[in-house]
Every structure is written in structure tokens, then in C-alpha cells.
Backbone as JSON Lines, residues from 0, in Angstrom:
{"i":0,"aa":"X","n":[18.86,-0.19,4.21],"ca":[17.66,0.01,3.86],"c":[18.41,1.56,3.08]}
{"i":1,"aa":"X","n":[17.87,1.98,1.88],"ca":[18.41,2.84,0.95],"c":[17.83,4.09,1.45]}
{"i":2,"aa":"X","n":[17.9,5.27,2.44],"ca":[16.94,5.91,2.92],"c":[16.57,7.17,1.8]}
{"i":3,"aa":"X","n":[17.83,6.6,0.75],"ca":[16.8,7.76,-0.33],"c":[15.61,7.45,-0.89]}
{"i":4,"aa":"X","n":[15.05,6.3,-1.0],"ca":[13.97,5.37,-0.99],"c":[12.77,6.07,-0.21]}
{"i":5,"aa":"X","n":[13.29,5.62,0.95],"ca":[12.11,6.04,1.71],"c":[11.77,8.14,1.44]}
{"i":6,"aa":"X","n":[12.86,8.8,1.41],"ca":[13.2,10.25,1.47],"c":[12.09,10.38,-0.12]}
{"i":7,"aa":"X","n":[12.46,9.56,-1.18],"ca":[11.76,9.56,-2.41],"c":[10.41,9.73,-2.33]}
{"i":8,"aa":"X","n":[9.59,8.39,-1.67],"ca":[8.76,8.3,-1.05],"c":[7.52,9.09,-0.53]}
{"i":9,"aa":"X","n":[8.67,8.93,0.53],"ca":[7.63,10.51,1.68],"c":[7.83,11.52,0.95]}
{"i":10,"aa":"X","n":[7.92,12.1,0.02],"ca":[8.2,13.37,-0.1],"c":[6.96,13.66,-1.12]}
{"i":11,"aa":"X","n":[6.43,12.33,-1.46],"ca":[4.73,12.42,-2.41],"c":[3.77,11.88,-1.86]}
{"i":12,"aa":"X","n":[2.55,12.36,-1.68],"ca":[1.54,11.66,-0.85],"c":[0.83,10.68,-2.27]}
{"i":13,"aa":"X","n":[1.02,10.85,-3.69],"ca":[0.86,10.01,-4.17],"c":[1.51,8.54,-4.26]}
{"i":14,"aa":"X","n":[2.82,8.92,-4.5],"ca":[3.63,7.46,-4.08],"c":[3.33,6.76,-3.17]}
{"i":15,"aa":"X","n":[3.29,7.48,-1.69],"ca":[2.89,6.36,-0.22],"c":[1.87,5.85,-0.63]}
{"i":16,"aa":"X","n":[0.54,6.36,-1.43],"ca":[-0.36,5.87,-1.67],"c":[-0.22,4.74,-2.37]}
{"i":17,"aa":"X","n":[0.45,4.98,-3.79],"ca":[0.32,3.32,-4.63],"c":[0.95,2.82,-3.71]}
{"i":18,"aa":"X","n":[2.21,2.95,-2.75],"ca":[3.01,2.04,-2.41],"c":[2.15,1.11,-1.19]}
{"i":19,"aa":"X","n":[1.31,1.97,-0.68],"ca":[0.68,0.74,0.43],"c":[-0.61,0.46,-0.37]}
{"i":20,"aa":"X","n":[-1.01,1.06,-1.32],"ca":[-1.68,-0.2,-2.12],"c":[-1.39,-1.33,-2.61]}
{"i":21,"aa":"X","n":[-0.09,-1.4,-3.04],"ca":[0.4,-2.55,-3.39],"c":[1.09,-3.24,-2.82]}
{"i":22,"aa":"X","n":[1.19,-2.7,-1.54],"ca":[1.78,-3.6,-0.19],"c":[0.55,-4.47,-0.01]}
{"i":23,"aa":"X","n":[-0.54,-3.61,0.23],"ca":[-2.13,-4.18,1.07],"c":[-2.3,-5.15,-0.09]}
{"i":24,"aa":"X","n":[-2.77,-5.29,-1.36],"ca":[-3.17,-6.3,-2.26],"c":[-2.49,-7.09,-2.79]}
{"i":25,"aa":"X","n":[-0.77,-6.71,-2.64],"ca":[-0.15,-7.24,-3.45],"c":[-0.01,-7.06,-5.29]}
{"i":26,"aa":"X","n":[0.25,-8.22,-5.78],"ca":[-0.13,-7.81,-7.81],"c":[-1.36,-7.29,-8.0]}
{"i":27,"aa":"X","n":[-1.36,-5.85,-8.39],"ca":[-2.1,-4.97,-9.11],"c":[-1.61,-4.57,-10.02]}
{"i":28,"aa":"X","n":[-2.79,-4.39,-10.57],"ca":[-3.19,-3.78,-12.31],"c":[-3.19,-2.48,-11.77]}
{"i":29,"aa":"X","n":[-2.45,-1.74,-12.75],"ca":[-1.78,-0.33,-12.86],"c":[-3.42,0.47,-12.94]}
{"i":30,"aa":"X","n":[-3.97,0.08,-13.54],"ca":[-5.93,0.7,-13.89],"c":[-6.33,0.62,-12.51]}
{"i":31,"aa":"X","n":[-6.04,-0.35,-11.68],"ca":[-6.74,-0.5,-10.19],"c":[-6.1,0.57,-9.28]}
{"i":32,"aa":"X","n":[-4.92,0.99,-9.4],"ca":[-3.92,2.07,-9.02],"c":[-4.93,3.24,-9.17]}
{"i":33,"aa":"X","n":[-5.19,3.66,-10.51],"ca":[-5.44,4.86,-10.21],"c":[-7.3,5.11,-9.7]}
{"i":34,"aa":"X","n":[-8.27,4.08,-9.74],"ca":[-9.12,4.08,-8.31],"c":[-9.14,4.06,-7.43]}
{"i":35,"aa":"X","n":[-7.77,3.48,-7.08],"ca":[-7.3,3.62,-5.68],"c":[-6.81,4.59,-5.22]}
{"i":36,"aa":"X","n":[-5.9,5.54,-5.88],"ca":[-5.56,6.77,-5.54],"c":[-6.45,8.17,-5.97]}
{"i":37,"aa":"X","n":[-7.48,7.76,-6.97],"ca":[-8.54,8.87,-7.16],"c":[-9.6,8.28,-6.52]}
{"i":38,"aa":"X","n":[-10.41,7.5,-6.17],"ca":[-11.56,6.83,-5.53],"c":[-12.1,6.77,-6.32]}
{"i":39,"aa":"X","n":[-13.21,6.8,-6.58],"ca":[-14.34,7.13,-7.55],"c":[-13.93,7.13,-8.81]}
{"i":40,"aa":"X","n":[-13.21,8.46,-9.47],"ca":[-12.95,8.65,-10.54],"c":[-11.66,8.15,-10.81]}
{"i":41,"aa":"X","n":[-11.86,7.89,-12.12],"ca":[-10.71,7.1,-12.83],"c":[-9.83,7.75,-13.73]}
{"i":42,"aa":"X","n":[-8.75,8.37,-13.36],"ca":[-7.51,9.13,-14.47],"c":[-6.15,8.19,-14.06]}
{"i":43,"aa":"X","n":[-5.88,7.49,-15.18],"ca":[-4.94,6.63,-14.95],"c":[-3.64,7.32,-15.19]}
{"i":44,"aa":"X","n":[-3.4,8.8,-15.2],"ca":[-2.51,9.37,-15.95],"c":[-1.58,9.82,-14.32]}
{"i":45,"aa":"X","n":[-2.3,9.82,-13.3],"ca":[-1.94,10.16,-11.81],"c":[-0.7,8.77,-11.46]}
{"i":46,"aa":"X","n":[-1.27,7.71,-11.48],"ca":[-0.65,6.62,-10.96],"c":[0.4,6.4,-12.1]}
{"i":47,"aa":"X","n":[-0.16,6.24,-13.37],"ca":[1.08,5.91,-14.42],"c":[1.84,6.81,-14.27]}
{"i":48,"aa":"X","n":[2.19,7.78,-14.35],"ca":[3.11,8.51,-13.88],"c":[3.99,8.7,-12.84]}
{"i":49,"aa":"X","n":[3.77,7.64,-11.72],"ca":[4.35,7.81,-11.08],"c":[4.94,5.73,-10.97]}
{"i":50,"aa":"X","n":[4.53,5.09,-11.11],"ca":[4.89,3.85,-11.86],"c":[6.55,3.53,-12.19]}
{"i":51,"aa":"X","n":[6.95,4.37,-13.49],"ca":[7.96,3.57,-13.83],"c":[9.38,4.33,-12.71]}
{"i":52,"aa":"X","n":[9.09,5.47,-12.15],"ca":[9.76,5.96,-10.96],"c":[10.32,4.97,-10.51]}
{"i":53,"aa":"X","n":[9.04,4.6,-9.05],"ca":[8.76,3.61,-8.23],"c":[9.66,2.09,-9.09]}
{"i":54,"aa":"X","n":[9.31,1.73,-10.15],"ca":[10.23,0.58,-10.6],"c":[11.52,0.62,-10.64]}
{"i":55,"aa":"X","n":[12.05,2.36,-11.34],"ca":[13.16,2.36,-11.66],"c":[13.98,2.65,-9.93]}
{"i":56,"aa":"X","n":[13.15,2.79,-8.94],"ca":[14.38,2.77,-8.04],"c":[14.17,1.35,-6.95]}
{"i":57,"aa":"X","n":[13.47,0.61,-7.64],"ca":[13.36,-1.11,-7.3],"c":[12.27,-1.08,-6.15]}
{"i":58,"aa":"X","n":[11.45,0.08,-6.03],"ca":[10.22,-0.33,-4.66],"c":[9.34,-1.05,-5.91]}
{"i":59,"aa":"X","n":[9.13,-0.85,-6.63],"ca":[7.88,-1.86,-7.06],"c":[8.68,-2.38,-8.81]}
{"i":60,"aa":"X","n":[7.6,-3.78,-8.42],"ca":[8.49,-4.84,-10.15],"c":[7.27,-4.24,-11.13]}
{"i":61,"aa":"X","n":[7.14,-4.65,-12.42],"ca":[6.51,-4.18,-13.29],"c":[6.42,-5.25,-14.4]}
{"i":62,"aa":"X","n":[5.28,-5.92,-14.84],"ca":[5.23,-6.63,-15.82],"c":[3.56,-6.42,-16.72]}
{"i":63,"aa":"X","n":[3.65,-6.0,-17.79],"ca":[2.62,-6.33,-18.4],"c":[1.34,-6.07,-18.0]}
{"i":64,"aa":"X","n":[1.27,-4.52,-17.6],"ca":[0.43,-3.52,-17.06],"c":[0.13,-3.98,-15.44]}
{"i":65,"aa":"X","n":[1.02,-4.92,-14.95],"ca":[0.94,-5.28,-13.41],"c":[1.82,-4.88,-12.45]}
{"i":66,"aa":"X","n":[1.83,-4.27,-11.65],"ca":[2.43,-4.12,-10.64],"c":[2.68,-4.8,-9.17]}
{"i":67,"aa":"X","n":[4.24,-5.63,-8.76],"ca":[4.29,-5.88,-7.7],"c":[5.47,-5.52,-6.74]}
{"i":68,"aa":"X","n":[4.74,-5.89,-5.53],"ca":[5.8,-5.61,-4.39],"c":[7.04,-5.79,-4.49]}
{"i":69,"aa":"X","n":[7.59,-5.37,-3.79],"ca":[9.38,-5.86,-3.8],"c":[9.59,-5.87,-2.48]}
{"i":70,"aa":"X","n":[10.56,-6.36,-1.97],"ca":[11.45,-6.23,-0.44],"c":[11.44,-5.5,-0.19]}
{"i":71,"aa":"X","n":[11.98,-3.98,-0.84],"ca":[12.27,-2.85,-0.64],"c":[11.14,-2.05,-0.49]}
{"i":72,"aa":"X","n":[9.71,-2.58,-1.16],"ca":[8.41,-2.04,-0.91],"c":[8.4,-2.18,0.43]}
{"i":73,"aa":"X","n":[8.44,-3.03,0.91],"ca":[7.72,-3.63,2.62],"c":[8.59,-3.21,3.41]}
{"i":74,"aa":"X","n":[10.32,-2.83,3.0],"ca":[11.1,-1.9,3.84],"c":[10.29,-0.19,3.88]}
{"i":75,"aa":"X","n":[10.32,0.37,2.71],"ca":[10.33,1.52,2.32],"c":[9.07,1.92,3.48]}
{"i":76,"aa":"X","n":[7.81,1.09,2.81],"ca":[6.33,1.44,4.02],"c":[6.36,1.11,5.58]}
{"i":77,"aa":"X","n":[7.3,0.23,5.84],"ca":[7.64,0.4,7.61],"c":[8.33,1.64,7.84]}
{"i":78,"aa":"X","n":[9.53,1.84,6.86],"ca":[9.99,3.1,7.56],"c":[8.97,4.37,7.47]}
{"i":79,"aa":"X","n":[8.18,4.39,6.61],"ca":[7.07,5.62,6.7],"c":[6.12,5.44,7.71]}
{"i":80,"aa":"X","n":[5.67,4.59,8.1],"ca":[4.62,4.06,8.79],"c":[5.67,4.05,10.1]}
{"i":81,"aa":"X","n":[6.79,3.89,10.47],"ca":[7.67,4.52,11.79],"c":[8.18,5.95,11.68]}
{"i":82,"aa":"X","n":[7.85,6.57,11.02],"ca":[8.22,8.05,10.46],"c":[6.52,8.59,11.3]}
{"i":83,"aa":"X","n":[5.98,8.02,10.37],"ca":[4.55,8.67,11.05],"c":[4.13,8.46,12.27]}
{"i":84,"aa":"X","n":[4.86,7.64,12.76],"ca":[4.29,7.44,14.22],"c":[5.03,7.76,15.27]}
{"i":85,"aa":"X","n":[5.99,8.82,14.71],"ca":[7.14,9.28,15.75],"c":[7.11,10.71,15.5]}
{"i":86,"aa":"X","n":[6.4,11.37,14.67],"ca":[6.12,12.61,14.24],"c":[4.91,13.33,14.92]}
{"i":87,"aa":"X","n":[5.32,14.32,16.52],"ca":[3.84,15.0,16.94],"c":[3.48,15.38,16.05]}
{"i":88,"aa":"X","n":[2.33,15.76,16.5],"ca":[1.24,16.22,15.52],"c":[1.58,17.67,15.7]}
{"i":89,"aa":"X","n":[1.31,18.7,14.61],"ca":[1.9,20.1,14.73],"c":[0.64,20.67,15.59]}
{"i":90,"aa":"X","n":[1.04,22.09,16.42],"ca":[0.16,22.42,17.5],"c":[-1.23,22.91,15.93]}
{"i":91,"aa":"X","n":[-2.48,23.19,16.97],"ca":[-3.35,24.57,15.4],"c":[-2.58,25.49,15.21]}
{"i":92,"aa":"X","n":[-2.58,26.19,16.41],"ca":[-2.16,28.0,15.79],"c":[-1.01,28.07,16.74]}
{"i":93,"aa":"X","n":[-0.14,27.94,16.14],"ca":[1.28,28.24,16.53],"c":[1.97,29.89,16.51]}
{"i":94,"aa":"X","n":[2.16,29.88,17.7],"ca":[2.35,31.65,18.13],"c":[3.29,32.58,17.08]}
{"i":95,"aa":"X","n":[2.66,33.49,16.5],"ca":[3.2,34.34,15.62],"c":[4.56,35.51,15.94]}
{"i":96,"aa":"X","n":[5.88,35.09,15.52],"ca":[6.48,35.81,16.08],"c":[6.3,37.53,15.38]}
{"i":97,"aa":"X","n":[5.81,38.63,16.21],"ca":[6.2,39.85,15.74],"c":[7.69,40.45,15.52]}
{"i":98,"aa":"X","n":[7.52,40.98,14.73],"ca":[9.15,41.55,14.62],"c":[9.54,42.84,14.89]}
């Protein structure tokens, strides 16, 4: 498992949403990603801009307007899930140090 892939996805919430959506739904039209990322409003610019890099990293495959999950996409998703489950929730009000 390439940790750079997980870090790349983890660093951006939109990439995480794209990856999770494709993993859940399998073969997905890129136009459906826009709906998934933006809820009711559709703006293809947001997910479309993330797809080429996810493809370059081998996380997704793309063919004629459709994206498919790869084996790495499932590994990265599992890694993200495991990171999220082990990160403790931050305290609501952290003590502030006085200088």
C-alpha cells in the first residue's frame, strides 16, 4: 500500500467523497460525481478536476466519461476508514496558553 496515495486523498475532502462514492457505487458516470459531491446543485468542475489526478495515482480508472474503482481505491478507502476510526475527537475547547 502506497502511503502517498492515502495522504494524497486524505489531504482533500472532495477527493475523499469522490473515492468513497465510486467505491460504493462501482462504475460511475463523472456527471454523477458532481451530484454526489455537491448534493442538489450540479457543478461538474469540482469532481471533474479531481478525477485526472486520482486516475494518475492509480486510484481510479477512467473510460469515456465513466470512472471505475481500482484495487488501490479500496485499499486507500480502508486506510482512510482506519485512520478516521483511530483519531480521537478533539476537545471542544482546548486550553489557551497565556504568554
